N, C-alpha and C positions, 0 to 999 in steps of 0.2 A: 651602236657606236658606227663611226664612219670608217671607211676603208680608204686605204692609198689608191689614188687614181692610176698609178702605174704598176704596182706589184699585187695590190689587192689585199695588202696586210691590214687585219683589223687592228685599228687604234684602240688604245686603251685610254681610260679616263685621266691618267696620269701623264699622257703623251701629249704635253703642252707645247713642245717645240714645233716649228713650222716646217721641220725636215723630218721624212719618214725614218724610223728607227731601223728598218730593215734594209731598204734600197738607198736611203739619204737623199731621195728626190725632194725638191721644195714643193711642198704641198700647196702654199698658196699661189705660187707663180707657175705651177705645172701646167702646159698647154695653155698658157694665159691668152695667147694670140687667137687660139682657136674658140676658146670662149668668149672673148671680146668680140669677135666677128659673129658668132651665133647669138650673142644678146643684142648686138647691134641690128641684125636681120629681124629678130623678134620684134624688137622695139619699133622698127619700121612698119612692119606689118600690124602690129597692135595700135600704134599711133593713127594709122589709116582708119581703122575701124571706128576709133573716137571721133575723128573727123568727120567721117561718112554719117554717124549718129547725130552730130551736131548740125551738121547741113541739112539733114532730112527734118530735124526738129525746126530749125529756123524756117525752112520751106512750108512746113505744115502750118506754122502759126502766123509769121508775117511773110511769107514768100510772094503774096500780091494782094491785091485789093479784096479779092473775093475771100482769101484765106482769113484776112484780119474781119472781115463781115462775117465769116462763119462764126468766129469766136464771139462776137457780139450776138449774133442772132441765136445762138445756143441757149442764151438767158430768156429769149422771148416766151417760151412755153411756160417757164416757171413764173414769169410775171405774169402771164395770162391766168394763171391758176389764181391769182388775187383778185381777178374781176368775178362777181358773183354770178354763178350759174342759175341759181334760183335763191329766194328770200323765203323764210318760215317765221311764223309767229307761234310760240308755243303758250297755251293758255291753261294755267292750273290754278286750283284754289289758292289764293293768297299768293300767288306767283305768275309772273309773265315775263317772257324772254323774246326778243327778236334776234335772229341770227341767219347768216347767209352760207350758202353752199360755195365756200371759197376757201382758201387756205387759212387765212386769218379767222374767217367765222367759224370753221369747224373746230380750230384750236381754242376759240373763246366758248364755244357750246360745251366743248369736251370738259374745259377747266370748270365750269359751272355746274356740270352733272346733267345738263338738259339732253345732250347727245346720248349718253348712256340710258337716259330714261326711255327715249324715243326707240332705242335699238331694243329694249327690254319689252317693248309694246309689241314687237314682232311677234312673240308668241303667247301675246294675250287674246282674249275672247271676250267681247266681240271686237271686230275691226283688226285682227290680227293680220288677215290677208293685205288690207290696203296699207297697214304699216310696213309690210315685207316690201311694197314697192318703194318706200323710201330708202330701206336697206338696200335696194337694188341700186338706187340712183347713188348712193354712197359708194358702192362697188365699182360702178362705172367712173365715178370721180377718181377713186383711188388709181384705177388703171391709168387714167389719164395722167395723174401724177407720176405714176411710176415711167410711164413713157417719156416724160418730161425730164425726169432724172436721167433716164438711160442716154438720151441725146446729149445732154450736157457731159456726161463721162465718156461718151464715145468722141466728142469734140475734144475734151482734154487729153484723151489718148490717140488723137489722129494720127501722131507721129510714129505710131507702131507699125502702121502699113500706109504709106504715102499713096499706093495705088488702090487699095479695098476699103479704106476705113470711111472714105464719102460715100461709097456704094451702101455700105451697112447703114449709114446715118440716113442716106435719103429712104431707104426702104423702112426704116423705123418712123422717119418723119411723115411718110405717105401713109403709113398705118395709122397714125396718130391723127392726120387729117380725116380719114375715113371714119375712125371711131369717134372723133369729136362730132362729126355731122350726124352720125346715128345716135350718139348719147344726147344731142340737143332734140331730137325728136322723140326719143323715148322718154326725156325729162318732161317735155312739154305735154306728153301723153300722160304721164303720171300726174302733173298738175291739174290737167282738165279733169282726169278720172276722180281726183281727191276733192275737186269742187263739186262734181255731181253726186259725190258718195252721200248717202242719206242716214248713214249709220250714226248713232249718238256719239261716238268717240270722235266723229269728224270735227267736231266743235273744239276739241282740245288743240288741233294743230290747223294752222291756216298756211297755204302755200302759194307762192307767186313765181312764174317763171322769169329768167334773166336771159342775158345773151353772152353768158361766160363762155359756154363751149363754142360758140362762133369765133369769138376773139381768140380762143385756144386753137380752133381749127386753121384759123388765119396766121397764127405764130407757127404751127407746125408746117403750114403750106410755104412760107417764108424760109424755113430751115431746109424743106424738100427742094425748093427751087435753086438755092445757093449750092447745095450739095449736089445735085443734078448737074449744074453747070460745071462744077469742079470734077465731077464724074466724067463729064464729056470732054472737056479742056485737059484734064490731067493736071498735076502740080509737078512743074519742072523743078528738078533739084541739079543745082550747078556743082559739078565736082572738079576737084584740080587734077592736073594731067597725072595718070598712073593710080589715082585714089581707088577706083573701081577694080582695077587690075590686083592691086596689093590686097583688097579685101577677099577677092576670090581666092587668092593663093593662101590667105590667112586662115580662111575656111576649110582648104584642103589640108593645111598643116595640122590643124586642130584635129581633123579627121584621121590623120595618119596616111594620108594620100601621097602627101609629099615630104620628103626628109628635109629639115631645115638646113642641114649640113651641106646638101647638095645645091643649094640656091647660091646665087651670086651674090656679091655685096657692090652697090647696092641691088636690092632684090629687082627694082624695076627701075629702070634709066628712064629719066626724065630731063626736061630742059633745065630745071633746077640742079639736078644732081650732075649734069653735064658743065654747068657752069662751076660748081664746087671743084670737080675734077680738073677743069682747066686751071683754076686759081691755084690748086695743089700743085699742078705740073710747072706753073709760073714760079712758084715758091721754090720748088726743088731745082728749077733752072738757074734761079738766081743764087741759090746756096752753092750750086755746082760752080757757077762763074766767080763768086766769091772766093770759094777754096781754091779753083785753079790759079785766080790772081794773087791769093796767099802764098801759094806754094811757089808761084813765079817769083814773087818779090822776096821770099826766103832764098830762092835758088841763086838771084841775082846778088843779093846781100853777102852770101857764102863765097859766090865767085870773085866779089870785090875783095873780101878778107883775104882770100888765096893769093889774088894778085898783089896785093900789097906785101904779103910775106915773102913772096918770090922777090920781089925788087929790094927788099932789105937783105 
């Protein structure tokens, strides 16, 4: 149950009146002005945090031409995964299928069961070791796909840290460039080794290298260059006057370092608040002038009535 803010009386469930049954204070309006100013100050500080987040979000995505280009370039590695890194032909009795080492190609081979068949050949004998190279090629391709997805996620969440997110994205993109180049040579080595293999099982699968990993390396390189430029130049965020100061005060209030009641109202004085104060002062001056004129008119009318009575 609630307590009376003045005397501390514990209110019962049947105390539905707005007055305290013990001290008689109005529970609804007790220290209303103090509560009003406290909520006004808290709203001023909390509103500043919302505006700061909006400004950072806007600057991260559409703050400049580079940030817009970063959004577009984040899709390049995923699009590059559609370019075949290698092509394969599976020959079985009464069955033959062509598929590519790409996003769509692997999905089709997985749906038809060809991919699972080749992965099962990894432990077969003879030829199990050579089929193991195919498994390693799939692992390399999977790592490339994971790096591409990470870059997309980092770009979408770039507003979390305007200063550091482009650094992380640049490092991941550079890792993708190096990995794609290494994967290209590894895959070509696998294809050459497969062509020179003389085991009987080699006739089941025919392999031909492509240039998908080079396209992927180029896509990662574009992402790296854009984020590197953003890292060097920085992303400027424009704040209104007093917004950053309000944010810092709000953090200290949340941590308990500053008492909200000890702060002035408004908490941070800006040009906008000064204009409001000036308008309030003008309105008060106009009200005072009108009141004085009204009192003067009333006194004059009363004086005229008294003079008329004296003459009669």
